[in-house]
C-alpha positions in Angstrom: -1.3 -3.6 3.2 -1.2 -6.4 5.6 -4.9 -6.6 5.9 -5.1 -6.3 1.9 -2.2 -9.5 2.0 -4.6 -11.2 3.9 -6.9 -11.3 1.2 -4.7 -13.2 -1.5 -3.8 -15.2 1.1 -7.4 -17.1 1.2 -8.9 -20.3 -1.3 -12.7 -20.2 0.3 -12.7 -23.2 -1.8 -11.1 -24.6 0.6 -12.1 -23.3 3.3 -15.4 -23.7 2.4 -14.8 -28.0 1.5 -13.7 -28.2 6.2 -16.0 -26.0 6.9 -18.9 -27.9 4.8 -17.1 -30.6 2.3 -17.5 -30.6 -0.7 -20.8 -31.0 -2.3 -21.4 -27.0 -4.0 -24.6 -27.3 -3.3 -24.2 -25.4 0.4 -21.0 -23.4 -0.1 -19.7 -20.9 -2.6 -16.7 -18.8 -3.7 -17.7 -15.1 -2.7 -16.3 -12.4 -2.5 -19.4 -9.7 -2.3 -20.0 -8.2 1.5 -23.7 -8.1 0.9 -23.9 -11.9 -0.6 -23.8 -13.8 -3.7 -27.1 -15.0 -5.6 -28.9 -11.9 -3.7 -30.4 -8.7 -5.7 -28.0 -6.9 -3.4 -24.7 -8.8 -4.0 -21.8 -6.9 -6.0 -18.4 -7.4 -6.4 -16.6 -3.7 -7.6 -13.5 -3.5 -5.7 -12.3 -7.9 -5.5 -12.8 -8.2 -9.8 -8.6 -9.7 -8.7 -9.2 -11.0 -5.0 -7.7 -14.5 -5.8 -5.7 -16.9 -4.0 -1.6 -15.5 -4.6 0.8 -15.6 -2.2 3.6 -13.8 -4.2 1.0 -10.6 -4.9 0.5 -11.1 -0.6 3.8 -11.2 -0.1 4.3 -8.1 -2.5 1.8 -5.9 0.2 4.0 -7.3 3.2 7.2 -5.9 2.3 4.8 -2.6 1.1 4.1 -3.0 4.5 7.4 -3.6 6.3 5.9 -6.7 8.5 9.6 -8.4 9.2 7.4 -11.6 10.9 6.4 -9.7 13.9 4.1 -12.9 15.4 0.2 -12.8 14.5 -2.7 -14.0 16.8 -5.3 -16.5 15.7 -8.3 -17.0 18.5 -9.5 -20.3 18.2 -12.9 -21.9 20.0 -11.9 -25.0 20.1 -15.9 -26.3 21.2 -17.4 -24.6 18.0 -16.6 -26.9 15.1 -17.7 -24.3 12.1 -15.1 -21.9 13.3 -12.3 -24.4 14.6 -12.9 -25.8 11.2 -12.3 -22.5 9.4 -9.1 -21.9 11.6 -7.8 -25.3 10.7 -8.0 -24.4 7.3 -7.7 -21.0 7.8 -4.4 -20.9 9.1 -1.7 -22.6 6.9 -3.1 -20.5 3.6 -2.2 -17.7 5.9 1.5 -19.0 6.8 2.0 -20.3 3.4 1.1 -15.7 2.4 4.1 -14.7 4.3 2.0 -14.0 8.0 4.0 -15.7 11.2 0.9 -17.0 13.1 0.5 -18.5 16.2 -2.9 -19.9 16.8 -4.1 -19.8 20.6 -6.8 -22.4 21.4 -9.8 -21.4 23.8 -14.0 -22.0 24.1 -16.3 -19.2 23.2 -16.7 -17.8 25.3 -13.3 -16.8 26.5 -12.9 -15.5 23.2 -16.1 -13.9 23.8 -14.9 -11.7 26.5 -11.4 -11.1 24.7 -11.7 -9.9 21.9 -13.1 -6.6 23.4 -9.2 -6.1 24.5 -7.0 -3.3 22.7 -3.8 -4.3 24.3 -1.0 -5.7 22.1 -0.4 -9.0 22.2 2.3 -9.6 25.6 -1.1 -8.3 27.4 -3.6 -10.6 26.3 -4.5 -8.6 22.8 -5.2 -10.9 19.8 -4.8 -10.2 16.0 -7.7 -12.5 14.2 -11.3 -14.3 14.4 -13.0 -16.2 12.3 -16.4 -15.5 12.5 -20.3 -15.4 10.8 -22.7 -13.9 10.3 -26.4 -14.7 9.2 -27.7 -13.5 5.7 -30.4 -11.6 7.1 -27.8 -9.2 8.5 -25.6 -9.0 6.4 -27.6 -8.2 3.0 -28.4 -4.2 4.9 -25.3 -1.9 5.3 -26.5 -0.4 9.0 -27.3 -4.7 9.6 -23.8 -6.1 8.3 -22.0 -5.2 10.8 -18.2 -6.9 9.2 -18.2 -3.3 7.7 -19.7 -0.9 10.5 -17.4 1.8 10.4 -17.7 3.2 13.8 -14.3 3.3 15.3 -14.3 2.6 19.0 -18.1 2.2 18.9 -18.0 -0.1 16.1 -17.7 -3.9 16.1 -14.3 -5.8 17.3 -11.2 -4.5 14.8 -12.8 -1.3 15.4 -12.9 -0.5 11.4 -13.4 3.3 11.7 -13.6 5.0 8.2 -15.8 8.4 7.1 -16.1 7.6 3.6 -17.9 4.7 4.5 -20.4 5.9 7.2 -21.4 9.4 4.8 -22.3 6.5 2.3 -24.3 4.5 4.8 -26.1 8.2 5.9 -26.2 8.2 2.3 -28.4 5.0 2.0 -30.3 5.0 4.3 -31.8 8.5 3.6 -32.5 7.8 0.2 -35.2 6.0 -1.2 -34.9 5.5 -4.7 -34.2 1.5 -5.5 -31.7 1.9 -8.0 -29.6 4.7 -6.2 -29.7 2.5 -3.1 -28.1 0.3 -5.3 -25.5 2.3 -6.5 -24.1 3.3 -3.3 -24.2 -0.3 -2.3 -21.3 -0.7 -5.0 -19.8 2.2 -4.0 -19.1 0.8 -0.6 -18.4 -2.9 -2.0 -15.4 -1.5 -3.6 -14.7 1.0 -0.4 -14.6 -2.1 1.5 -12.3 -4.2 -0.8 -10.2 -0.6 -0.7 -9.7 -0.6 3.7 -10.1 -4.0 4.2 -12.3 -4.5 7.2 -12.3 -7.7 7.0 -11.4 -11.2 4.7 -13.9 -13.1 3.2 -13.7 -17.2 3.7 -16.4 -18.2 2.0 -20.5 -18.3 1.2 -22.6 -21.0 3.0 -25.9 -21.9 3.8 -27.0 -24.5 6.9 -30.2 -26.7 5.4 -32.4 -27.3 8.3 -35.2 -30.2 9.0 -38.5 -30.5 11.1 -40.3 -32.9 12.4 
């Protein structure tokens, strides 16, 4: 419920405006774990997800949260992620979390994110990162929903149901069934909330 509460603290448009600017061509609000504007994206389970501080605080209360410190790691040498931290942390505080931002370089964050220690022994609560569309549109390469527990991605999301859905997806040759399984995965992700989305953006490149 604490993780679900975070969903209702985030204003994606506000975060994206800090990260990539106000031009709507470069970012969008998106609650689809397989990306919006793709053949694979859907928003099952996230239909009501939007900033709602009252709902966030209600979920925190139901979870038994009593103002314990929450540590956000802030990689100050990566502009996109640092900007996202600056935009997101005030929203988390307004939603009721007792946030402490700890600045560090990206190399330090990469090492520290391996830690499962308590906060007073170098552990952490949150980090912000990004993934490429090429990875995120496919269930087996979308590391945000990797449900392999201690063998999985940082945060160690553990969900046998998600694993079963991914196994079914990888073994079917039926496109309609594969898409239906993506919908089920989307709904499952918004049930246990392994991560909270801050928006979808693109970075145009020019070559000569």
